C-alpha positions as CSV (number, residue, x, y, z in Angstrom):
1,X,74.9,108.0,99.4
2,X,78.3,107.6,98.9
3,X,80.1,104.6,97.0
4,X,80.5,102.3,100.6
5,X,76.7,102.6,100.9
6,X,75.9,101.9,98.0
7,X,77.6,98.4,98.0
8,X,77.1,97.3,100.9
9,X,73.1,97.1,100.7
10,X,72.0,93.7,101.7
11,X,69.2,91.6,99.0
12,X,66.3,91.7,98.8
13,X,66.2,94.9,100.2
14,X,65.3,97.6,97.3
15,X,67.7,97.2,94.3
16,X,67.6,101.0,94.0
17,X,71.4,102.6,93.4
18,X,73.2,99.6,94.8
19,X,75.8,98.0,93.3
20,X,76.5,94.7,92.9
21,X,80.0,94.3,94.7
22,X,80.8,91.4,91.3
23,X,79.7,93.7,89.0
24,X,82.4,96.8,91.3
25,X,85.3,94.3,91.7
26,X,85.3,93.1,88.0
27,X,85.4,96.7,87.1
28,X,88.3,97.6,88.9
29,X,89.8,95.0,88.5
30,X,89.7,95.3,84.7
31,X,90.1,99.3,85.3
32,X,93.5,98.4,86.8
33,X,95.1,95.9,84.5
34,X,93.8,99.4,82.0
35,X,91.6,97.3,79.8
36,X,89.1,100.0,80.4
37,X,88.9,103.6,81.3
38,X,87.6,105.4,84.6
39,X,84.6,106.8,82.9
40,X,83.5,103.5,81.2
41,X,83.2,102.3,84.9
42,X,81.2,105.4,86.2
43,X,78.8,105.2,82.9
44,X,78.7,101.6,83.8
45,X,78.1,101.3,87.5
46,X,75.7,104.6,87.5
47,X,78.4,106.4,89.8
48,X,77.3,109.6,91.4
49,X,80.0,112.5,91.6
50,X,79.7,111.2,95.3
51,X,80.4,108.0,94.9
52,X,83.9,109.3,92.8
53,X,85.5,110.7,96.3
54,X,85.8,107.5,97.2
55,X,86.8,105.5,93.7
56,X,89.2,108.1,93.4
57,X,90.2,107.0,97.0
58,X,90.3,103.6,96.4
59,X,92.3,104.4,92.7
60,X,95.3,106.8,95.0
61,X,95.5,103.5,97.2
62,X,96.0,101.3,94.9
63,X,98.6,103.6,93.1
64,X,100.9,103.4,96.0
65,X,101.0,99.4,96.8
66,X,103.9,97.5,95.4
67,X,102.8,95.0,92.5
68,X,102.3,91.9,94.9
69,X,100.1,94.2,96.4
70,X,98.6,95.1,93.3
71,X,98.2,92.1,92.2
72,X,96.6,90.8,96.0
73,X,93.8,94.2,95.9
74,X,92.1,92.4,93.2
75,X,90.7,89.4,95.7
76,X,90.7,91.6,98.5
77,X,88.8,94.0,97.2
78,X,86.2,91.1,95.9
79,X,87.0,89.1,99.8
80,X,85.6,92.8,101.3
81,X,83.3,93.8,99.1
82,X,80.6,89.9,100.0
83,X,81.6,90.8,103.7
84,X,80.6,94.0,103.3
85,X,77.6,93.4,101.4
86,X,76.8,89.9,103.6
87,X,77.1,92.3,106.8
88,X,79.4,91.1,108.1
89,X,82.2,93.4,108.4
90,X,81.7,97.5,109.1
91,X,81.8,99.6,106.4
92,X,84.3,101.4,109.0
93,X,86.5,98.1,108.6
94,X,86.0,98.1,104.2
95,X,87.0,101.7,104.0
96,X,90.2,101.5,106.6
97,X,91.2,98.4,104.2
98,X,90.9,100.2,101.1
99,X,92.5,103.9,101.9
100,X,88.4,105.6,102.1
101,X,87.1,108.5,104.4
């Protein structure tokens, strides 16, 4: 199961392996601000080796953005995550918007 799969599980499905989007976007925000490290996020969220592939793709996408786009990225990540979690957008749309494969 990849990161996007773990973010897209709609509660109250079994919590096994599920990552809450609010926690994920908060972690990514703090990582982007340099407040926490990649290792801290990986540990805190229990990211698997497979998850980390998409996590690193997201960081590569983020690093390629302009300063203004980086500022907007975190709101976009949060909005996309909530819509994904609720089943209102597809995994494919989420991935495309965030530079994931």
